[in-house]
C-alpha positions as CSV (number, residue, x, y, z in Angstrom):
1,M,110.0,-111.5,-64.5
2,K,114.0,-111.2,-64.6
3,D,114.0,-107.3,-64.3
4,K,111.8,-107.8,-61.1
5,E,113.3,-107.7,-57.5
6,I,112.3,-111.4,-55.5
7,T,111.9,-110.5,-51.7
8,L,111.9,-114.0,-49.2
9,V,111.3,-113.0,-45.6
10,G,112.5,-116.1,-43.7
11,G,116.1,-117.0,-44.2
12,G,115.4,-120.4,-42.9
13,L,115.9,-123.7,-44.4
14,A,112.9,-123.4,-47.4
15,G,114.0,-119.5,-47.6
16,C,118.1,-120.3,-48.4
17,L,117.1,-122.8,-50.5
18,L,114.3,-120.7,-52.5
19,A,116.7,-118.3,-52.7
20,V,119.7,-120.6,-54.4
21,F,117.0,-121.4,-57.0
22,L,115.8,-117.7,-57.7
23,A,119.1,-116.5,-57.9
24,R,120.7,-119.2,-60.1
25,R,118.3,-117.8,-62.9
26,G,119.0,-114.5,-62.5
27,F,116.9,-112.6,-59.9
28,P,118.0,-110.1,-57.5
29,V,116.9,-111.5,-54.4
30,R,117.1,-110.2,-51.1
31,V,116.3,-112.5,-47.9
32,F,115.4,-110.9,-44.6
33,E,115.8,-113.2,-41.6
34,R,114.8,-111.7,-38.0
35,L,118.0,-113.4,-36.1
36,P,121.4,-113.2,-36.1
37,D,123.8,-114.6,-38.6
38,M,124.0,-118.2,-37.5
39,R,127.3,-118.6,-38.9
40,K,128.8,-115.8,-36.8
41,H,126.3,-115.7,-33.5
42,P,125.3,-118.9,-31.2
43,I,121.5,-119.2,-32.3
44,P,119.1,-120.3,-28.8
45,A,117.6,-123.5,-29.4
46,G,113.7,-123.3,-30.3
47,R,112.8,-125.4,-33.2
48,S,114.0,-129.3,-33.9
49,I,118.0,-129.6,-33.2
50,N,118.5,-132.4,-35.9
51,L,115.8,-133.3,-39.3
52,S,114.9,-136.6,-41.1
53,L,116.0,-135.9,-44.6
54,S,114.5,-138.5,-47.4
55,A,114.1,-138.7,-51.1
56,R,112.5,-135.2,-51.7
57,G,114.5,-133.5,-49.8
58,I,117.0,-134.8,-51.2
59,H,116.1,-134.3,-54.8
60,A,116.1,-130.6,-53.7
61,L,119.7,-130.4,-52.8
62,K,121.3,-132.3,-55.5
63,E,119.5,-129.7,-58.0
64,A,120.5,-126.9,-56.1
65,G,124.1,-128.4,-56.2
66,L,124.2,-128.3,-52.3
67,Y,124.1,-132.0,-51.7
68,G,127.4,-133.6,-51.7
69,E,128.1,-131.0,-49.2
70,V,125.6,-132.1,-47.2
71,E,126.0,-135.5,-47.6
72,R,129.1,-136.0,-45.3
73,H,127.2,-134.8,-42.1
74,L,124.3,-137.2,-42.6
75,V,123.7,-140.6,-40.3
76,A,121.6,-142.8,-42.2
77,M,118.1,-144.5,-40.7
78,P,117.6,-147.4,-42.2
79,G,115.3,-148.7,-39.8
80,R,113.3,-148.4,-36.7
81,M,114.8,-149.6,-33.2
82,I,111.8,-150.1,-31.0
83,H,111.8,-150.4,-27.4
84,D,109.3,-151.5,-24.3
85,R,109.1,-151.1,-21.3
86,E,111.3,-154.1,-20.0
87,G,114.3,-152.5,-22.6
88,N,113.6,-155.3,-25.2
89,L,114.3,-154.4,-28.8
90,L,112.9,-155.0,-31.8
91,Y,114.4,-153.3,-35.1
92,Q,112.2,-152.9,-37.7
93,P,113.9,-152.0,-41.5
94,Y,111.5,-149.3,-43.3
95,G,111.9,-151.3,-46.7
96,R,113.2,-154.8,-48.1
97,D,116.6,-153.4,-49.2
98,E,119.1,-151.1,-48.8
99,S,117.0,-147.9,-50.8
100,A,114.6,-147.9,-47.7
101,V,116.5,-145.4,-46.1
102,H,116.6,-141.7,-44.3
103,Y,118.8,-139.5,-42.5
104,S,119.6,-137.8,-39.1
105,V,120.9,-134.3,-40.0
106,E,121.7,-131.0,-37.7
107,R,119.4,-128.2,-38.2
108,A,122.0,-125.9,-37.7
109,V,124.6,-127.5,-40.0
110,L,122.1,-128.0,-43.3
111,N,121.2,-123.9,-42.4
112,K,124.3,-123.0,-42.5
113,I,125.2,-124.9,-45.5
114,L,122.4,-123.5,-47.1
115,L,122.9,-119.6,-46.4
116,D,126.5,-120.6,-47.9
117,G,124.8,-121.5,-51.0
118,A,122.1,-118.6,-51.2
119,E,125.5,-116.0,-51.0
120,A,127.3,-117.7,-53.0
121,A,124.7,-117.9,-55.7
122,G,124.2,-114.2,-55.3
123,A,121.5,-113.5,-52.9
124,Q,122.0,-111.0,-51.0
125,L,121.0,-112.1,-47.1
126,F,120.2,-109.1,-44.1
127,F,119.9,-110.8,-40.8
128,G,118.8,-109.2,-37.3
129,E,116.0,-107.7,-39.3
130,K,112.2,-108.8,-38.1
131,C,109.6,-108.3,-40.4
132,E,106.6,-106.8,-38.4
133,G,103.8,-106.2,-41.4
134,L,103.3,-105.6,-44.9
135,D,101.2,-103.4,-46.8
136,F,99.7,-105.0,-50.0
137,S,98.1,-102.2,-51.6
138,D,101.3,-99.9,-51.8
139,R,104.0,-103.2,-51.5
140,F,106.1,-101.7,-48.5
141,L,107.5,-104.4,-45.7
142,Q,107.6,-102.9,-42.6
143,L,111.0,-104.0,-40.8
144,Y,112.5,-104.0,-37.3
145,R,116.1,-104.2,-36.4
146,E,116.2,-105.7,-32.5
147,A,120.0,-105.4,-32.3
148,D,119.4,-101.5,-32.0
149,G,115.7,-100.5,-32.0
150,Y,115.5,-99.2,-35.8
151,R,112.5,-99.6,-37.6
152,R,112.1,-98.3,-41.2
153,T,110.0,-98.7,-44.6
154,L,111.3,-100.8,-47.5
155,P,109.3,-101.3,-50.6
156,F,108.8,-104.8,-52.5
157,E,108.2,-105.9,-56.3
158,T,106.9,-109.2,-54.9
159,V,107.7,-110.4,-51.7
160,I,107.5,-114.6,-51.0
161,G,106.7,-115.7,-47.2
162,T,109.2,-118.0,-46.5
163,D,109.0,-117.4,-42.8
164,G,107.5,-120.4,-41.0
165,A,104.5,-121.8,-39.4
166,G,104.6,-118.1,-37.5
167,S,105.0,-116.2,-40.8
168,A,104.3,-112.8,-40.3
169,V,103.3,-113.0,-44.6
170,R,100.8,-115.2,-43.9
171,R,99.1,-112.7,-41.2
172,A,99.4,-110.0,-43.2
173,M,97.6,-111.5,-45.9
174,I,95.0,-112.9,-43.2
175,V,94.4,-109.2,-41.8
176,Q,94.5,-107.3,-45.0
177,K,93.2,-109.9,-47.4
178,G,90.8,-112.4,-45.4
179,I,92.1,-115.5,-47.0
180,D,90.7,-118.3,-44.8
181,C,93.2,-120.0,-42.0
182,R,93.1,-122.4,-39.6
183,D,95.5,-123.7,-36.5
184,E,94.7,-127.0,-35.7
185,H,96.7,-127.5,-32.7
186,L,97.5,-130.5,-31.2
187,P,96.3,-131.5,-27.2
188,H,100.0,-133.0,-27.0
189,G,103.6,-131.2,-27.1
190,Y,107.5,-132.0,-27.5
191,K,110.4,-131.3,-25.7
192,E,114.1,-132.4,-26.9
193,L,116.6,-133.6,-24.3
194,V,120.7,-135.4,-25.1
195,I,121.7,-138.4,-24.8
196,P,125.1,-137.5,-24.8
197,P,128.1,-140.0,-26.2
198,K,129.9,-142.6,-24.5
199,P,132.8,-141.7,-22.5
200,D,135.0,-143.1,-25.1
201,G,132.8,-140.8,-28.2
202,G,130.9,-144.2,-29.4
203,F,127.2,-143.9,-29.6
204,A,125.2,-145.2,-26.5
205,L,122.7,-146.6,-28.9
206,E,123.0,-148.4,-32.3
207,K,124.2,-145.5,-34.2
208,N,122.3,-146.2,-37.3
209,A,118.4,-146.6,-36.4
210,L,115.3,-143.6,-35.1
211,H,115.0,-145.4,-32.0
212,I,111.2,-145.0,-30.7
213,W,109.8,-146.0,-26.9
214,P,105.8,-145.9,-28.0
215,R,103.8,-146.1,-24.7
216,G,100.2,-145.7,-26.5
217,G,99.1,-142.2,-25.8
218,F,102.9,-140.5,-25.6
219,M,106.5,-141.7,-26.7
220,L,110.3,-140.8,-26.9
221,I,112.3,-140.9,-29.9
222,A,115.8,-140.4,-30.4
223,L,117.6,-139.6,-34.0
224,P,121.8,-140.0,-33.9
225,N,124.1,-136.9,-34.4
226,R,127.3,-137.2,-35.8
227,D,129.0,-136.8,-32.9
228,G,127.9,-139.5,-31.1
229,S,125.0,-138.0,-29.2
230,F,121.6,-138.4,-30.1
231,T,118.4,-135.8,-29.9
232,A,115.6,-137.7,-27.6
233,T,112.5,-135.6,-27.8
234,L,109.5,-136.7,-25.9
235,F,105.7,-136.5,-27.4
236,L,103.2,-135.9,-24.3
237,P,100.0,-134.3,-23.6
238,H,99.8,-131.1,-22.2
239,S,97.7,-132.2,-19.4
240,G,96.1,-135.2,-18.1
241,P,97.5,-138.1,-15.8
242,E,100.9,-138.2,-17.6
243,S,101.6,-135.2,-18.9
244,F,103.5,-131.7,-18.6
245,R,101.5,-130.8,-16.4
246,T,101.6,-133.3,-14.1
247,L,106.2,-133.8,-14.5
248,M,106.5,-130.5,-12.5
249,D,109.7,-131.7,-10.0
250,E,112.3,-134.1,-10.1
251,Q,110.7,-136.9,-8.2
252,A,108.3,-136.5,-10.7
253,I,110.4,-136.8,-13.4
254,L,112.8,-139.0,-12.1
255,R,110.1,-141.9,-11.5
256,F,107.5,-141.5,-15.0
257,F,111.2,-142.0,-17.0
258,A,111.9,-145.1,-14.5
259,T,108.9,-146.6,-15.0
260,E,108.4,-145.6,-18.9
261,F,111.8,-145.4,-19.8
262,P,114.0,-147.6,-17.9
263,D,116.8,-148.3,-20.8
264,V,117.1,-144.7,-21.1
265,L,117.5,-142.6,-17.6
266,P,121.1,-144.1,-17.1
267,L,122.0,-142.8,-20.4
268,M,121.1,-139.4,-19.7
269,A,123.7,-137.0,-18.1
270,D,121.1,-134.8,-16.3
271,P,117.7,-135.6,-17.6
272,V,115.7,-133.7,-14.7
273,H,117.9,-130.1,-15.4
274,D,117.5,-130.8,-19.2
275,F,113.8,-131.5,-18.8
276,L,113.3,-128.3,-16.5
277,N,115.0,-126.1,-18.3
278,R,114.3,-126.7,-22.2
279,P,111.3,-125.2,-23.4
280,T,108.2,-127.2,-24.2
281,G,107.2,-126.9,-28.2
282,T,103.7,-126.9,-29.5
283,L,102.3,-129.2,-32.0
284,G,99.8,-128.4,-34.9
285,T,98.8,-128.2,-38.6
286,I,98.3,-124.8,-40.4
287,R,95.7,-125.0,-43.3
288,C,95.3,-121.9,-45.4
289,F,93.8,-120.8,-48.8
290,P,95.2,-119.1,-50.8
291,W,98.4,-118.9,-50.6
292,H,98.9,-116.0,-52.9
293,V,97.8,-112.3,-52.9
294,A,97.8,-111.1,-57.1
295,D,101.5,-110.8,-58.1
296,K,102.2,-109.1,-54.7
297,A,103.2,-112.1,-52.5
298,L,103.1,-115.6,-51.9
299,I,103.6,-118.8,-49.1
300,L,105.4,-121.8,-49.6
301,G,106.8,-124.2,-46.7
302,D,105.8,-123.9,-43.5
303,A,104.5,-120.7,-43.3
304,A,101.9,-121.9,-46.1
305,H,101.3,-125.6,-44.7
306,A,102.9,-126.3,-41.0
307,V,102.3,-130.3,-40.3
308,V,103.2,-132.6,-37.4
309,P,106.7,-133.8,-37.6
310,F,105.1,-137.6,-37.3
311,H,106.2,-138.4,-41.1
312,G,109.0,-135.8,-40.9
313,Q,108.3,-134.5,-44.2
314,G,107.9,-130.8,-43.4
315,M,111.4,-129.9,-44.2
316,N,111.3,-132.1,-47.0
317,C,107.8,-131.0,-48.5
318,A,108.8,-127.2,-48.2
319,F,112.4,-128.4,-50.4
320,E,109.8,-130.0,-52.7
321,D,107.6,-126.4,-52.7
322,C,111.5,-125.2,-54.1
323,V,112.3,-127.7,-56.1
324,V,108.3,-127.3,-58.4
325,L,108.4,-123.5,-57.9
326,D,111.7,-123.5,-59.5
327,R,110.2,-126.0,-62.4
328,L,106.8,-123.7,-63.2
329,L,109.2,-120.7,-64.0
330,D,109.5,-122.1,-67.4
331,E,106.0,-122.1,-67.9
332,H,105.1,-119.0,-66.6
333,E,106.2,-115.1,-68.0
334,D,104.1,-113.3,-65.0
335,F,104.0,-113.6,-61.1
336,E,100.5,-113.9,-60.7
337,S,100.5,-116.6,-62.9
338,L,103.3,-118.4,-61.8
339,Y,101.5,-117.9,-57.8
340,R,98.3,-119.3,-58.9
341,D,99.4,-122.7,-60.4
342,F,102.4,-122.9,-57.9
343,E,99.2,-123.5,-55.1
344,A,96.9,-125.2,-57.2
345,R,99.4,-127.7,-58.1
346,R,100.5,-127.7,-54.0
347,K,97.8,-127.0,-52.0
348,P,96.1,-130.8,-52.3
349,N,99.8,-132.8,-51.8
350,A,100.1,-129.9,-49.0
351,E,96.7,-130.9,-47.2
352,A,97.6,-135.0,-48.2
353,I,100.7,-135.2,-46.3
354,A,99.2,-132.8,-43.3
355,D,96.3,-136.1,-43.0
356,M,99.6,-138.9,-43.3
357,A,101.6,-137.0,-40.8
358,L,98.5,-136.9,-38.0
359,E,97.9,-140.9,-38.7
360,N,101.4,-141.5,-38.5
361,Y,101.8,-140.1,-35.0
362,V,99.3,-142.9,-33.8
363,E,101.6,-145.6,-35.7
364,M,104.6,-144.6,-34.0
365,R,103.2,-144.2,-30.3
366,D,100.9,-147.2,-30.2
367,A,100.2,-149.2,-33.8
368,V,104.4,-150.5,-33.8
369,R,103.4,-152.4,-30.7
370,D,100.9,-154.4,-32.5
371,P,102.1,-157.7,-33.8
372,K,99.5,-157.5,-36.5
373,F,101.3,-154.0,-37.5
374,H,104.1,-156.0,-38.2
375,L,102.5,-159.0,-40.1
376,R,100.9,-156.1,-42.2
377,K,104.2,-154.9,-43.1
378,H,105.4,-158.6,-43.8
379,I,102.0,-158.2,-46.6
380,E,103.1,-154.8,-47.5
381,W,107.1,-156.4,-48.7
382,L,105.4,-159.4,-50.2
383,L,103.1,-157.9,-52.1
384,E,105.9,-155.2,-53.3
385,E,108.1,-158.3,-54.5
386,R,105.7,-159.9,-56.3
387,H,104.3,-156.5,-58.0
388,P,106.9,-154.3,-58.4
389,G,105.8,-150.7,-59.5
390,R,102.9,-151.4,-59.0
391,F,101.7,-151.9,-55.2
392,I,103.9,-149.4,-53.0
393,P,103.9,-149.5,-49.4
394,R,102.0,-145.8,-48.4
395,Y,105.2,-145.4,-46.1
396,A,108.0,-145.9,-49.1
397,M,105.9,-144.0,-51.5
398,V,105.8,-141.1,-49.4
399,M,109.7,-141.0,-47.4
400,F,111.6,-143.0,-50.6
401,H,109.9,-142.1,-53.5
402,R,108.9,-138.3,-54.9
403,I,105.1,-139.8,-56.3
404,P,102.8,-136.6,-55.0
405,Y,101.5,-137.0,-51.5
406,A,98.1,-137.0,-52.8
407,V,98.5,-139.7,-54.8
408,A,100.3,-141.4,-52.4
409,Q,97.5,-141.1,-49.6
410,K,94.7,-142.3,-52.3
411,R,97.1,-145.7,-53.7
412,G,98.0,-146.0,-50.0
413,D,94.3,-146.2,-48.8
414,I,93.4,-148.5,-51.1
415,Q,96.2,-150.9,-50.6
416,A,95.3,-149.9,-47.0
417,E,92.0,-152.3,-47.5
418,I,93.7,-155.1,-49.7
419,I,96.1,-155.5,-46.7
420,D,92.6,-155.9,-44.5
421,R,91.7,-158.3,-46.6
422,L,94.4,-160.5,-46.8
423,S,95.2,-160.3,-43.0
424,E,92.3,-160.3,-41.6
425,S,92.3,-164.5,-40.4
426,I,95.6,-165.2,-40.5
427,N,99.2,-164.9,-38.2
428,R,101.8,-165.4,-40.7
429,V,102.5,-164.0,-43.7
430,D,103.6,-167.6,-44.9
431,D,99.6,-168.3,-45.1
432,V,98.5,-165.2,-47.1
433,D,95.8,-166.1,-49.6
434,L,98.3,-165.4,-52.7
435,D,95.7,-166.0,-55.7
436,L,94.0,-163.3,-53.8
437,A,96.4,-161.0,-53.4
438,D,97.4,-161.2,-57.2
439,R,93.5,-160.1,-58.0
440,L,93.1,-157.9,-55.5
441,V,96.1,-155.6,-56.2
442,A,94.9,-156.4,-60.2
443,E,91.9,-155.1,-59.8
444,S,92.0,-152.4,-57.2
445,L,95.3,-151.0,-58.5
446,E,95.5,-151.7,-62.3
447,P,93.2,-148.6,-62.9
448,L,96.4,-146.5,-61.1
449,A,99.3,-148.0,-61.9
450,S,101.1,-145.4,-64.3
451,Q,100.5,-143.0,-61.7
452,A,103.3,-145.0,-59.6
453,A,105.3,-145.1,-62.7
454,Y,106.5,-141.3,-62.0
455,D,108.1,-139.4,-59.7
456,L,107.1,-135.9,-59.2
457,R,108.1,-133.6,-62.7
């Protein structure tokens, strides 16, 4: 296998990280990216400005030897800060101790570090070259250089699509190989706004928190940046009484923010201008199968399984893909068996995190306002304390462990039933029937206890 050149289509986060792993193993690696080199040219914002980095992503960066460089750009978020319409605040820690934390990181900063890492490992990077198509029979790429309109056909030995949700590699697999693919769009979109630093450079909101303004059918969130600003993202239906369609002029926008987010409005420099001039993004889940074409091609990351951002796992899941593929290289002598095994191991986990991300949207925009939600969280922590290693809250399994997503989903469903039983007739955690709790945990989770004891290998 080492004699074959690997061509990566897409030089974003997953593509660069995978290039590090492959080049480090001695493979000749080429990476084709449609955008200019962001280290030399400003790239207009089209995707989320900052991202949530958690245990899976941190592990992948450590495996690649890049976490030390990334770490100094992180802002810790050990909990949520909930804002109601009256401006009252409620802080919800993500766990019982300081290990339950994830981090805000700026996409561009992270991508530049990964680009440097890929080059240092020996990968060849080509910028401004858009993949317009592939021919799997004759193994060639069709590339278009937007700067001068030059088109060329380039042979490949094996290609891996790391080109995101709009993947050209996946599109070619659909057209030429008839793979099954569903693009499930939400009726909601998103728009990114900015909360600038205070005049003295400080943070206008609590720095170490993910801020949420839950409003039932929609929400606003804000993640901190190192420069003292916050990236605020409004998630809102495309149509309906409260939607992007109804917010088309200055008066409507100001009235909406004054009503729903009165504590945010004074913190924004020019909310109307930002709202009207920034793009409205779409939200969706991509489910496709298979992910490979013989020994010729594979897709991973968002190209294979894009998810909605409400669990903060899109990037983390893609990074985990890279770690798994790297580990599987030790077990295979040809690309076809490698790709088939990778697909078999990752597809169930991709489906699980896609479902859990959709469920977490309801939690973030609505459930966090319910006192019963807080009671359930405290019962979870109580059971986690009484049964360490056996009862782990689902959110923690996803965010702060590397337990496979499919295992976290299965265990989470069982644990939710236990919490339902324990919380159905009480209003305080002190009233939990501890004997019943211990019996339910033993009966329901004992058969699965060993699965919670390991992280992803």
